[in-house]
C-alpha positions in Angstrom: 47.5 92.2 116.5 49.3 93.2 119.6 51.3 90.6 121.6 49.5 88.8 124.4 50.4 90.3 127.8 49.1 88.5 130.9 49.4 89.5 134.5 48.8 86.6 137.0 48.0 87.8 140.5 49.0 85.4 143.3 47.9 86.5 146.8 48.1 83.1 148.5 50.4 80.1 148.5 47.8 78.0 146.6 47.3 80.8 144.0 51.1 81.0 143.5 51.2 77.3 142.6 48.4 77.9 140.1 50.0 81.0 138.7 53.3 79.2 138.1 51.5 76.4 136.3 49.4 78.9 134.3 52.6 80.8 133.3 54.3 77.7 132.1 51.3 76.6 130.2 50.7 80.0 128.7 54.3 80.4 127.3 54.2 76.8 126.0 51.0 77.6 124.1 51.9 81.1 123.1 55.7 81.4 123.1 55.6 85.1 122.2 53.4 86.1 125.1 54.6 88.3 127.9 53.6 86.8 131.2 54.3 88.1 134.7 53.3 86.8 138.1 52.8 89.3 141.0 52.9 87.8 144.4 51.8 89.5 147.6 50.4 88.4 151.0 50.9 84.7 151.8 52.3 84.0 148.3 55.5 85.9 149.1 56.9 83.6 151.8 55.7 80.6 149.7 57.7 81.9 146.7 60.8 82.4 148.9 60.5 78.9 150.5 59.9 77.0 147.2 61.8 78.4 144.2 60.5 77.4 140.7 63.2 77.7 138.0 60.5 77.3 135.4 58.7 80.5 136.3 60.7 82.6 138.8 62.1 84.8 136.0 58.5 86.0 135.6 57.8 86.5 139.3 57.6 89.9 141.0 57.4 90.1 144.8 55.6 92.9 146.6 58.2 94.8 148.6 55.5 96.1 151.0 54.7 92.4 151.8 58.3 91.6 152.4 58.7 94.5 154.8 55.4 93.9 156.6 56.3 90.2 157.1 59.9 90.9 158.0 61.1 88.8 155.1 64.4 88.9 153.2 64.8 88.1 149.5 68.1 86.2 149.5 67.4 84.6 146.1 67.2 88.1 144.6 63.8 87.6 143.0 62.6 90.7 141.3 60.5 93.1 143.5 57.9 95.7 142.9 57.3 98.5 145.3 53.6 97.7 145.9 51.7 94.9 144.2 48.5 97.0 144.1 50.2 99.8 142.2 52.0 97.4 139.9 48.8 95.6 139.1 46.9 98.8 138.4 49.7 100.3 136.2 50.0 97.1 134.1 46.2 97.0 133.6 46.2 100.6 132.6 48.9 99.7 130.1 46.7 97.0 128.5 47.8 93.8 130.4 45.2 91.2 130.9 44.6 90.6 134.7 44.0 87.1 136.0 43.7 86.2 139.6 45.3 82.8 140.0 
């Protein structure tokens, strides 16, 4: 059986909070799982404003959103060029997509 790979999509501040909880719960239940959170839209400023040491290593910020909203990433959180492209590529590679 292949390892569990889950992609949590967070487009809002509320969905980011859910995605962070989901990610922590998932890796507690399935320690070998690969879990990523992709934040775009309103979730990006929320992620920058409220760091979460328990899940930020799994977080990917949309660089297009950062640019569109004139935001900097001083914490150095990982970025992807475009959330929509990253989401599509991961799904094509077999990742399970869940909108938080």
